[in-house]
C-alpha positions, 0 to 999 in steps of 0.5 A: 524479451524473455519472461524475466525481463518482461516481468522486471520491466512491468515492475519498474513501470508499476513503480513509475506509475505510482510515483507519477500518479502521486505527483498528479494527486498532489497537483490536483489537490493543490488545485482543489480538485481533490478534497479532504485528506491525502497521504502520498506513497512516494518513496515506498513504491518498492514495498507495495509492488514487491509484496504484490508479486508474492500474492495471488489474485485470490488473496485478500488485501487490507490496506491503510490510509496511504493506499493508492500505491497498494491499489495500483500495484494490485491492478486496480485501474488508475481511472477508477482510483482517480475518480474516487479521489475526485469524489465521482461515482465512477470511482472504486467506492462511488465517490463515497470514500475518497483517498483513504477508503479505496475498495474493490471487492473484485480485486479482493482489495478490502480498503484503506482505513482512516484509523491507525491500525484498524485494518489489522483486526479486520485482516485477522477476521478474514484469515479466521474465516478462510481457515474455518472454511479451509480455503488456501488463501493468504490475507496480506495486511499493510500498516505503518510502524505507528500502528505497533503502538496500538492495542489492536496490533497486539491483540491481533498478533496474539490471536493470529499466533494463537489460532495459527491464522494465515495472515501476512503482516507487512509493516511499512516502517518509514520511521515516523508515526505521523510526525513522531520519530520511532524512538520517541514512540517505541521503547524497543525500536527492533520491531522484529524482536518485539513480535518474537514475543508472540511466537510468530515468524518474523523478518526484516528487509530493505524496503527500498529494494524491490527485489529484496522485498519480493524475495522476502515477501515470497518466502513469507507468503509461501510459509503462510500458505503452507500452514505455518501460521502468521508471518510478520515482515518489517520493510524499512522504507521512507516517505519522500513527501510529508505525512499528509498534505496538511503536514508542515513537516517540522519534525525532520530536516530537508537534509535527511530527506535528501539523503534517503532520496539517494536510495530512491527505489526507482532509479536503483532498480532502473540502474540494475536493469540497465547493468543487466542489459534488460533496459535501455535509455530509450525503453525507459523513456518509452515507459515514462511516456506510457505512464504519463499517458495513463495518468493523464487519461485518469485525470480526464476520466475523473474530470468527466465523471459525475457526482452522485445525485443528492437524493442518493447521498444517504444510501448505505448510511441508514437502513430503512426498516421494512414496512 
């Protein structure tokens, strides 16, 4: 295989890993091995994997509460992510954060956030620090279209544009802010047009097409890195599962979900690679086996992990005054 085919297969494998990891999370949640809230990324894999292709290891990532896919695409180990889900101290946040608060400083992955839109001003802060320190670094911030209705979004857009900060804003528009359809929460559903009011570069891409996402994200990241200021990229995608495991999903029909599944990014990319002669059925089966083994290992790692001693539970919660 040449470098191009190896890279394409790695991207397909990463999307597969995210999908199978999420399937396992749903199963473990039903078995009460994962507790609390759980928001799954199934259907949106092309966005996370595609965008990560445009970033360097030195770039910052700020995510949302639906961040398992982002973390896996960033290269954080499935073992440590699953251990975090299980509340074990071998997890990325020592079991303190759970599903919504993955954090890995070494990967420059600065966490999910349980509050809608709360990561956006954090990303602006990272970008301001980098600009003041004259570092050539992009801060990539993921959020859903529901965050566009938050005040923090508009304040952040304004400051990022005003100060020409190196932020790549990635809006994962899956058309539902939790259970509210986009047209019921936004007076203008053209998000690219809305952002134009901040004199910021903006574009829209098919978020179910990993190659389109990578190309658009590369253009955007290159512009930000070159000093052109912030960039807003709307990725139109769709989540195949409910908003969270607690969601009764009464706001959309099964027929609508099935229609979107016809544009599943994994079979779409697989078919393209087969048509180009870069993938055989046997090779794809091998990827599936490899991914299944990785997910199984992650579960075993999490189950074998240890809970933090009760005596340490208040650590990092309160600061003790020096004697």
